[in-house]
N, C-alpha and C positions, 0 to 999 in steps of 0.2 A: 641427457635428460630431453633434449629436443628430438632425437632419434627415438628414445623409448616412448615419447608421448604420441609421436606421430606412427610410429611403425608397430608398437606393441600395445599401449594404453588404449588409444582410441579404436583400432580395430578389435580389440578384446571386448570393450564396452558394446560395440555394435554386435558382435557375435553373441555376447550374453543376451543383449536385447532380442535378437532374432531367436535364439534358443528358447528364451521365456515366452516370447509371443507365439512361436510355434508349439509349446508345450500347452498354451492356454487355449490355442485353436484346435490342435489336434491330439494333445495328450491328456493326462489326468489333471494337469493344472498345478502340480506340486512344485515344479521349478519356478512357474509364473509367480505362485504365491511367495515362495522364498524371496525371490529377487525383490518383489513388491514390498514385502515386510521388511527385508534387510536394508534396502535403500533408504525408506522412510525412518526406520529406527536408528540407522547411522548417521542421518543427517540431524536428527534429534539429538543424538549422543554429542555430535560435532558442535552443535550449538551450545548444549549444556558445557562441554569442555571449555569453549571460548568465554562463555559467561564467567565461569569459574575463574578464569586467567585475568579477566578484565580489571580488578582491583590491583594486580601486581603491575600491569601494563600501564595503568593510569594512576598509580598511587601518589605521584607528585601532583599532577594536575587536580585530583580529587581532594588533596591535603591530608592524605592517610599515611603518607611514607613513614611517620614514626611508628605506625602499627604493622603496615604491610610493607615488605622490602619491595622497592621498584626493580622491574625486570623487564627486559625486551623479550618478552615470549612471542610477540608476532613478527618479529623481524626477519623470520625465515620466508614467510609468505610472499613478499615481493621477490625475494631471491628464486622461488620456485618459478615464478612468472619470467623472471630474466633467463633462467636455465631453459625454459621451455621455448623462449623466443630467441635464443642464441645471443643473448646480450651479455655484458660483463656482469659478474655475480656482485660485485661491490659498485654502486653508484650512489653518488651524492643525493640524488633524487629519481625515484622511480616513476615512470609514466604511469597514467592511468590504466592503459591497458595491460601493462606489466603487473600492476596491483590487481586488477579483476582477474586475470588469468592465474596469478599465483593462489588468490583466495579460492577460486573455483577448483583449483587442483586440490586445495586443502580440504574443501567439502566434499569432492568427489573420492578423496581418500576415506573420509568418514562413512560415506555411503558405501563405498566397497568394502570396508571393514565390517559393516553390517551384513553385507551379502555373505561375506567369509564366515563371519560368526554362524550364521543360520545354516551354511553348508557344513559346519563342524558340528553342531548340535542337532541338526534335524529339526523336528518339531518344537517350537518355542514354548508350547503350553507343557512340555514334559520336563523342561530343564529349569532350575532355579536360577534367578537373575544373576546371582553370585558368580556363575560361570562366565558371564560376561566381563565382570570385574577382572577375574583371573586372565581372561584373553586379553583385555586392555592393557593391564599391568604387564603381562608378559610381552606385549608388543613393545612397550616402552623400554623395559628392561633390555630387550633384545636390541632395540635401536641405540642404546648406550653403548653396546659394544661393537657397533659399526662405525665407519669413518663419519657419519652424520655430523657429530659434534665439531670435529675438526674442519670439515667442508665448509660449515657455516660459521666457524670461528665462534664456537659456543665454550664459556669455560664450565667445565663440569666440576661444580662446586657442590658440597652437601646441600645447599640451599637450593640450588638448581634441581638436583636429583630428587629432593623431598617434594618441591613444588609440582615438578613434572611427573612424578609417579601419583601424586594425589590427584593431578588433572586428569591423568588416564584412569585412575580410578573412578572419577566423575563421570569419564566417558563411559566407562564399563557400567556404571549404575544406570545412566541414561539409555544405553544400548540395552540392557537387561530388561529394564522396566518398560521400554518401548516395545520390545519384542513380545514380552507377556501380554501387553495391552492390545497389541496388534494382531496376536495370533489368532484368537477367537474370530476375528471379523473377516467376512468375505472380501476377496481382493478383486474388484470388478474391473473389467477393461474399459477404455474410453471408446472401443469400437465394438459394433455388434460382431459375435461369431457366428459362422455358419457351419454346422456340422453335417 
């Protein structure tokens, strides 16, 4: 993960930013627009995804454990940070830097999925938001067939599958609605363009 982040993920983000910026300055602006909309919609979807999971994460603290099963759905985020920093995966207490990097990686995934979704569907005004739900649930189902759960020591129970599939469906709803809402807007740069 450390190698991936430093040598693939970050350079790919920079390359995408340069490509989008070049398209905004010298091209037709379609790539710029898709990247802007995808990033914002992906972040909105990631927030919706995490808000949906809050009652499960804090069921005991909020006194709703009799209604909502307590689940450690956020436990992977500091582990992402540990992997990126080259630290041991399992720690008794993760540093603040490890937590921040793990959560930043999580939100960058949401933003990247937003860009990927727009790359798949093209113009967000021409597709129904349910395509985003299908996309998000497909990502989750695909992940369940990877070593992800065993690497992070996650028990794949029916409850876990139902909750995570539902959370990804919420991500899809957030992504689809945000793309539909943002697509008619003009995506203006923060700098002046000279043509």
